[in-house]
C-alpha positions as CSV (number, residue, x, y, z in Angstrom):
1,M,2.3,-27.5,-11.0
2,A,6.0,-25.5,-12.1
3,R,7.2,-22.7,-10.0
4,D,7.6,-20.6,-13.3
5,T,3.6,-20.4,-14.3
6,F,2.6,-18.6,-11.0
7,Y,2.2,-14.9,-11.5
8,T,1.6,-12.9,-8.4
9,A,1.0,-9.3,-8.3
10,V,0.4,-7.2,-4.9
11,D,-0.9,-3.4,-5.1
12,I,-0.2,-1.8,-1.9
13,G,-2.6,0.9,-1.5
14,T,-3.2,3.6,1.4
15,D,-6.3,2.0,2.3
16,K,-5.7,-1.6,1.5
17,V,-2.9,-4.4,0.2
18,T,-4.1,-6.8,-2.5
19,S,-2.4,-9.9,-3.5
20,I,-3.5,-12.3,-6.4
21,M,-1.7,-15.1,-7.3
22,A,-2.8,-17.0,-11.1
23,R,-1.2,-19.4,-13.3
24,I,-1.9,-19.8,-17.1
25,G,-4.1,-22.9,-17.9
26,T,-4.0,-25.5,-20.2
27,E,-5.9,-23.5,-22.9
28,G,-3.5,-20.4,-22.4
29,E,-6.1,-18.9,-19.9
30,L,-5.0,-17.0,-16.6
31,K,-7.0,-18.4,-13.9
32,V,-7.0,-16.6,-10.5
33,L,-5.7,-19.5,-7.5
34,G,-5.5,-17.2,-4.4
35,T,-6.2,-13.8,-3.6
36,G,-5.8,-11.6,-0.2
37,V,-7.1,-8.6,0.5
38,V,-6.1,-6.8,3.4
39,T,-6.1,-3.5,5.3
40,S,-3.1,-1.5,4.7
41,Q,-1.0,0.2,7.1
42,G,2.0,2.4,7.4
43,M,1.1,4.3,3.4
44,Q,0.8,8.1,2.6
45,K,-0.4,9.1,-0.8
46,G,1.7,6.0,-2.3
47,R,5.1,6.7,-0.2
48,I,5.8,4.3,2.7
49,E,6.2,6.0,6.3
50,N,6.1,3.0,8.8
51,I,8.2,0.3,6.7
52,D,7.5,-2.5,9.3
53,E,3.6,-1.8,9.3
54,V,3.5,-2.4,5.6
55,K,5.4,-5.9,5.4
56,E,3.2,-7.2,7.9
57,A,0.0,-6.0,5.7
58,V,2.2,-7.2,2.3
59,G,2.8,-10.7,4.4
60,A,-0.7,-10.9,5.6
61,S,-2.1,-10.4,2.3
62,L,0.2,-12.4,0.3
63,E,-0.4,-15.3,3.2
64,E,-4.6,-15.0,2.6
65,A,-3.6,-15.4,-1.2
66,Q,-1.1,-18.0,-0.4
67,R,-3.7,-20.5,1.5
68,Y,-5.1,-22.3,-1.6
69,I,-1.8,-23.0,-3.0
70,G,0.6,-24.4,-0.5
71,D,3.6,-23.5,0.7
72,G,6.8,-22.2,-1.1
73,A,7.2,-18.4,-1.4
74,P,6.1,-16.8,-4.8
75,T,8.6,-15.4,-7.1
76,G,8.6,-12.8,-9.6
77,V,6.0,-10.7,-8.2
78,Y,4.7,-7.6,-10.2
79,T,4.0,-4.7,-8.1
80,S,2.5,-1.0,-8.6
81,V,4.1,2.0,-7.7
82,T,2.5,5.7,-7.0
83,G,3.0,8.8,-5.0
84,T,4.1,12.3,-6.0
85,H,8.2,11.5,-6.1
86,L,7.4,10.0,-9.6
87,S,7.6,12.4,-12.2
88,A,7.7,11.4,-16.6
89,L,9.3,13.2,-19.8
90,N,8.9,12.3,-23.1
91,T,12.1,12.3,-25.2
92,K,13.2,11.9,-28.6
93,E,16.0,10.1,-30.4
94,V,17.3,9.9,-33.9
95,V,19.7,7.5,-35.3
96,D,21.3,7.4,-38.8
97,N,21.1,3.7,-40.4
98,P,23.8,3.2,-42.4
99,D,23.1,2.8,-46.0
100,D,25.0,-0.7,-46.2
101,V,22.4,-1.8,-43.6
102,G,19.1,-0.8,-45.4
103,D,16.9,-3.0,-43.2
104,I,15.8,-1.5,-39.6
105,T,16.8,-4.3,-36.8
106,K,15.7,-5.0,-33.6
107,K,19.5,-4.0,-32.6
108,L,19.5,-0.7,-34.3
109,L,16.2,0.2,-32.5
110,D,17.9,-1.2,-29.2
111,R,20.8,1.5,-29.9
112,L,17.8,4.0,-30.4
113,L,16.1,3.1,-27.1
114,R,19.4,3.4,-25.3
115,G,20.2,7.0,-26.9
116,S,16.6,7.7,-25.3
117,F,17.6,6.7,-22.1
118,P,17.6,10.2,-19.9
119,D,19.9,11.6,-17.8
120,V,19.0,10.9,-14.2
121,G,20.2,12.7,-10.5
122,P,21.4,10.4,-8.3
123,N,18.6,10.3,-6.5
124,Q,16.4,8.8,-9.5
125,E,16.3,5.5,-11.0
126,V,14.2,4.5,-14.3
127,L,10.9,3.1,-13.7
128,H,9.7,2.6,-17.7
129,V,11.0,3.9,-21.0
130,I,7.9,2.9,-23.5
131,P,8.0,4.0,-27.4
132,I,5.3,6.0,-28.2
133,G,6.1,5.8,-31.8
134,Y,8.7,6.0,-34.6
135,H,9.6,8.2,-37.6
136,V,11.5,6.7,-40.8
137,D,12.5,9.4,-43.2
138,G,10.1,11.7,-42.0
139,M,7.4,9.2,-42.0
140,S,5.1,9.1,-38.9
141,G,3.1,7.1,-37.1
142,I,5.1,3.9,-37.4
143,R,4.2,1.2,-34.5
144,N,6.8,-1.3,-35.7
145,P,9.7,-0.3,-38.1
146,V,11.6,-3.2,-37.5
147,G,12.8,-5.0,-41.2
148,L,11.5,-1.9,-43.0
149,H,14.3,0.0,-45.8
150,G,15.0,3.5,-44.1
151,N,18.3,5.9,-43.8
152,L,17.3,8.0,-40.8
153,V,15.2,6.8,-37.8
154,E,13.6,8.3,-34.9
155,V,11.8,7.6,-32.0
156,E,9.5,9.2,-29.1
157,A,9.4,7.9,-25.5
158,H,7.4,8.3,-22.5
159,V,9.9,7.9,-19.6
160,V,8.8,7.5,-16.1
161,M,11.4,7.8,-12.9
162,G,11.1,7.9,-9.2
163,E,12.9,8.2,-6.4
164,S,15.0,5.7,-5.7
165,V,14.6,5.5,-1.9
166,A,11.0,5.6,-1.9
167,L,11.3,2.5,-4.8
168,K,13.9,0.7,-3.3
169,N,11.7,0.7,0.2
170,T,8.9,-1.1,-2.1
171,V,11.4,-3.5,-3.3
172,K,12.2,-3.9,0.5
173,V,8.8,-4.1,2.0
174,I,8.2,-7.5,-1.0
175,E,11.5,-9.7,-0.1
176,A,11.0,-9.3,2.9
177,N,8.0,-11.7,2.8
178,K,10.5,-14.1,0.9
179,A,9.8,-12.9,-2.4
180,S,11.5,-11.4,-5.2
181,V,10.1,-8.6,-7.5
182,K,10.1,-9.6,-11.0
183,S,9.0,-5.5,-12.1
184,M,7.2,-2.4,-10.3
185,V,5.0,-1.0,-12.5
186,L,3.5,2.3,-13.0
187,H,-0.1,2.2,-11.0
188,S,-1.9,3.9,-13.8
189,L,-0.4,1.7,-16.0
190,A,-1.6,-1.1,-14.3
191,S,-4.9,0.1,-14.5
192,A,-5.1,0.8,-18.0
193,E,-4.1,-2.8,-19.1
194,S,-7.3,-3.8,-17.3
195,T,-9.8,-1.5,-17.9
196,L,-9.2,0.6,-21.0
197,T,-10.5,-1.1,-24.7
198,G,-8.1,-0.7,-27.9
199,D,-10.6,1.8,-29.6
200,E,-10.3,3.9,-26.4
201,R,-6.2,3.9,-26.5
202,E,-6.6,4.7,-30.7
203,M,-9.0,7.2,-30.2
204,G,-7.0,8.6,-27.4
205,V,-8.4,8.8,-23.6
206,V,-7.8,10.1,-20.1
207,L,-7.5,7.2,-17.6
208,V,-8.1,8.5,-14.4
209,D,-7.8,6.2,-11.1
210,I,-9.1,7.7,-8.0
211,G,-7.1,5.7,-4.5
212,A,-7.5,6.1,-1.4
213,G,-4.4,8.5,-1.3
214,T,-3.8,9.6,-4.8
215,T,-5.6,10.0,-8.0
216,D,-3.3,8.5,-10.9
217,I,-3.3,9.4,-14.3
218,V,-2.1,8.2,-17.8
219,I,-3.5,9.9,-21.4
220,Y,-3.2,7.1,-24.4
221,R,-3.0,8.4,-27.9
222,Q,-2.7,6.6,-30.7
223,G,-2.6,3.5,-28.9
224,Q,0.2,4.2,-26.2
225,P,0.8,6.3,-23.4
226,W,1.5,9.7,-23.9
227,Y,1.4,10.9,-20.5
228,S,1.1,10.2,-17.1
229,A,0.8,11.8,-13.5
230,V,-0.2,12.0,-9.4
231,I,-2.4,14.1,-7.7
232,P,-1.9,13.7,-4.0
233,V,-5.8,14.0,-3.3
234,G,-8.0,10.9,-3.2
235,G,-11.2,9.3,-1.6
236,S,-9.4,9.4,1.8
237,Q,-9.6,13.3,1.3
238,L,-13.1,13.2,1.3
239,T,-13.5,11.1,4.2
240,R,-11.9,13.4,6.3
241,D,-13.5,16.5,5.1
242,L,-16.8,14.6,5.8
243,S,-15.2,13.9,9.3
244,V,-14.5,17.4,9.8
245,A,-18.0,18.9,9.0
246,L,-19.7,16.2,10.9
247,K,-17.5,16.3,13.7
248,T,-17.6,12.0,13.5
249,P,-14.3,10.3,14.0
250,I,-13.2,8.5,10.6
251,Y,-14.3,4.9,11.0
252,M,-17.5,6.2,11.3
253,T,-17.8,8.4,8.9
254,E,-15.9,6.1,5.8
255,E,-19.0,4.0,6.5
256,M,-22.0,7.1,6.1
257,K,-19.6,8.4,3.2
258,V,-20.3,4.6,1.5
259,K,-24.2,3.9,2.7
260,W,-25.0,7.5,2.0
261,G,-22.5,9.4,0.5
262,S,-22.9,11.5,-3.0
263,V,-21.4,14.1,-5.0
264,M,-24.4,15.3,-6.8
265,P,-26.5,16.3,-3.7
266,E,-29.0,17.9,-6.3
267,M,-29.8,14.2,-7.3
268,V,-30.8,13.1,-3.7
269,A,-34.4,14.1,-2.4
270,S,-34.6,17.6,-0.5
271,D,-36.5,15.8,2.5
272,E,-34.3,12.8,3.1
273,E,-32.8,12.5,6.4
274,V,-30.3,9.9,7.7
275,V,-29.6,9.2,11.3
276,I,-26.1,10.1,12.7
277,P,-25.1,7.1,14.8
278,S,-24.1,8.2,18.8
279,F,-20.4,8.0,19.7
280,Q,-18.5,9.1,23.0
281,G,-21.6,10.2,25.1
282,Q,-22.7,12.2,22.1
283,P,-26.9,11.0,21.1
284,K,-27.9,10.3,17.7
285,H,-29.2,12.9,15.8
286,A,-31.3,12.8,12.0
287,L,-29.1,14.9,9.3
288,S,-30.3,16.0,5.8
289,R,-28.6,13.6,3.5
290,R,-28.1,16.5,1.1
291,V,-26.1,18.6,4.1
292,L,-24.4,15.5,4.2
293,C,-23.0,15.0,0.7
294,E,-22.0,18.7,0.3
295,P,-18.6,18.1,1.5
296,L,-18.1,15.4,-0.9
297,H,-19.4,17.1,-3.7
298,D,-17.2,20.1,-3.0
299,R,-13.8,17.8,-2.5
300,M,-14.7,16.0,-5.7
301,L,-15.4,18.8,-8.4
302,E,-11.6,20.3,-6.3
303,L,-10.4,17.0,-7.7
304,I,-11.7,17.3,-11.2
305,K,-10.5,20.3,-11.7
306,L,-7.2,18.6,-10.3
307,I,-7.6,16.4,-13.1
308,V,-8.3,19.3,-16.0
309,L,-5.4,21.5,-14.6
310,K,-3.3,17.9,-15.5
311,V,-4.8,17.5,-18.9
312,R,-4.1,21.0,-19.8
313,Q,-0.3,20.5,-18.4
314,S,0.2,17.6,-20.6
315,G,-0.7,19.8,-23.8
316,L,-3.7,19.2,-24.6
317,R,-6.3,22.0,-25.4
318,E,-9.7,19.8,-24.6
319,F,-10.2,15.8,-24.0
320,P,-9.6,13.7,-26.4
321,T,-12.1,11.8,-28.5
322,G,-12.3,8.9,-26.3
323,G,-13.1,10.9,-23.0
324,I,-12.4,9.8,-19.8
325,V,-12.5,6.8,-18.0
326,L,-12.9,6.6,-14.4
327,T,-11.7,3.7,-11.9
328,G,-9.8,3.0,-8.5
329,G,-12.0,2.4,-5.5
330,G,-12.9,6.3,-5.4
331,A,-14.6,5.9,-8.7
332,A,-17.8,3.7,-7.1
333,M,-18.8,7.4,-5.5
334,T,-22.6,7.4,-6.2
335,G,-23.3,10.5,-8.5
336,L,-19.3,10.6,-10.0
337,P,-20.7,10.1,-13.6
338,D,-23.2,12.5,-13.7
339,L,-20.9,15.2,-11.8
340,V,-18.0,14.6,-14.3
341,L,-20.5,14.4,-17.4
342,K,-22.2,17.8,-15.9
343,T,-18.5,19.7,-15.3
344,L,-16.8,18.4,-18.5
345,G,-19.1,17.1,-21.0
346,G,-17.8,14.6,-23.3
347,Q,-17.6,10.8,-22.6
348,V,-17.6,9.1,-19.4
349,R,-17.8,5.7,-18.2
350,I,-16.8,3.6,-14.5
351,A,-14.2,1.4,-15.8
352,Y,-14.1,-2.2,-14.0
353,P,-11.5,-4.8,-14.4
354,E,-11.9,-6.9,-17.2
355,G,-9.3,-9.6,-19.6
356,I,-9.2,-12.4,-17.0
357,S,-12.0,-15.0,-17.4
358,G,-13.4,-16.2,-14.3
359,L,-12.5,-13.7,-12.4
360,P,-13.8,-13.7,-8.7
361,A,-16.6,-11.8,-7.6
362,Q,-15.0,-9.9,-5.3
363,L,-11.7,-8.7,-7.7
364,R,-14.8,-7.3,-10.2
365,K,-14.7,-3.4,-8.3
366,P,-13.1,-0.4,-10.0
367,A,-11.2,-0.8,-6.5
368,F,-9.4,-3.5,-8.1
369,S,-8.7,-2.7,-11.4
370,A,-4.7,-2.1,-10.7
371,A,-3.9,-5.4,-9.2
372,V,-5.6,-7.2,-11.8
373,G,-3.7,-5.2,-14.5
374,L,-0.5,-6.4,-13.1
375,L,-1.6,-9.8,-14.0
376,L,-1.7,-9.0,-17.7
377,W,1.2,-6.7,-17.3
378,G,3.1,-9.7,-16.4
379,I,1.6,-12.0,-19.2
380,K,2.1,-9.2,-21.6
381,H,5.9,-8.8,-21.2
382,Q,6.5,-12.6,-19.7
383,G,9.0,-13.4,-22.6
384,E,11.3,-10.4,-22.2
385,T,14.6,-10.6,-22.1
386,R,17.7,-8.8,-20.2
387,S,20.1,-6.7,-21.6
388,S,22.5,-4.2,-19.5
389,L,22.2,-1.1,-20.3
390,N,25.5,1.4,-20.0
391,G,25.3,5.0,-18.2
392,G,21.3,3.8,-17.5
393,R,20.1,3.5,-13.9
394,S,17.3,1.8,-12.7
395,I,16.3,0.2,-9.4
396,M,15.7,-3.4,-10.9
397,G,19.5,-3.1,-12.0
398,S,19.2,-4.0,-16.0
399,K,16.5,-3.6,-18.6
400,S,14.8,-5.4,-21.3
401,W,13.1,-3.7,-24.7
402,R,10.4,-4.9,-26.4
403,W,8.8,-3.9,-29.9
404,G,5.2,-4.8,-29.5
405,L,2.6,-5.0,-32.8
406,G,-0.6,-3.1,-32.5
407,S,-1.1,-2.1,-29.2
408,K,1.8,-3.7,-27.4
409,K,4.3,-1.4,-25.4
410,A,8.2,-1.6,-24.9
411,T,8.9,-0.8,-21.1
412,A,12.0,-1.6,-18.7
413,V,11.5,-4.8,-16.5
414,R,14.2,-7.2,-14.9
C-alpha cells in the first residue's frame, strides 16, 4: 500500500482525542483501517493548556489507531481546531476583467481571492478563505464563474482566523508524534462534512456541534458556509453544574448524567427515583430523578439561548428553512430535540456521521462527527495545489484555492 493512499484524522477535544486512519479502496470508497479513542488531558475549551499532556494523549490515540496498519509515521494529518480564539468575517472583493480577455479564468479568480484575503494582526493567522458566491456584471448567485464572459467580477468569501500561538501549539502536538499536518480544519466545518445533506445546505441550516468544552456553530446559506462561531460552553459544564447540585465528584456525576440525565424533567415520571452511590464515607441515598434533571435543563436552556444570540449576531432574524441540526457528544443528551423544538420550533434533528460506507459501529455516534468529517474533508481537497500568497499570513505557510462545482468549497490548506 502506498503511503500517499492513507488519510489520517485527529480530533483533539476537551474530553477525548480521536484518531482515524483510512485509505481509498480499489473502487474509490474510503476504508477505515484503524481507530484510536483515548481520554484527553491538558485541553480546556478547545485550547491547549498543558502541551505535554496533550502530546501524550495524541500519541496514545495515534498508536492505537495504527495497530492494524503496522509501523511508519502517519503523514498528511487533518486535525480540527476550535476555541474562542477563533474569529470569522465575510469579505467582498471586486476585480475588472479586461475587455481583451473576455472569459473569466481561474487566474482571474485567484487574483480576486488574493484581494479578499484580509489584513491580520501579528498574532493572528488565517485558517480558511471560502468563497460563498460570485457576482458577474451584477448577476448574483453564481457558484463557478470560470468560462463565463464578464467585465466586473465580485466574490464574497467567509474567512476564519485564529491566534497564531494556539494554532502553532496544535501543529506542535501532532509533529511531536512524528506526524505531519496536512491541514487544520474548523471543527464545525469538519462536522458539517459528515452530517449535513445537500438539501439542508441549499435551504439554509444551522449546524450546532455540542462538545465537552465548546459548542461550535456554522450557518450554511445557498450551499456554502456563511457564518461560524464558537461558544465556550459544552457538555462538561452540565456535568459541573450537576456535580455542584448533588455534591458528588465529577467522575460519578458524569456517569449519572449519562445514565439518568434528561434536559426535559417534565418527561420523567414524577415518582421515579434513582440511587446516588456512596462515596467518601457518605451513605447511598434515593433522589427524585426529576430533581437530578433540573440542573441539566437549566444549563441546556442557557446554551440554547446563546445559540439563538449567535444566530441573531449573524444577521438572521429567524432560523433558516433547514432548521437546526445538532451533533457532537452533547447532542446525545436525552430530551434535547424536544427541548430545542419546544424553545425554538422549526426543524430539529440529531445528526450522526455519514458518508463512509462500512463505518465501524463505535464511530456511528454524534460524538465522532468531526473526526469522520475530517476524513471526508481530506478526500474532497486532496487534489489542491500549492500557491504562495504575497502578504497573506497563514499557519500552514502557503495556500491553495479551489473553485468547485455544486456544494464544493474553496479553502486555504497546505
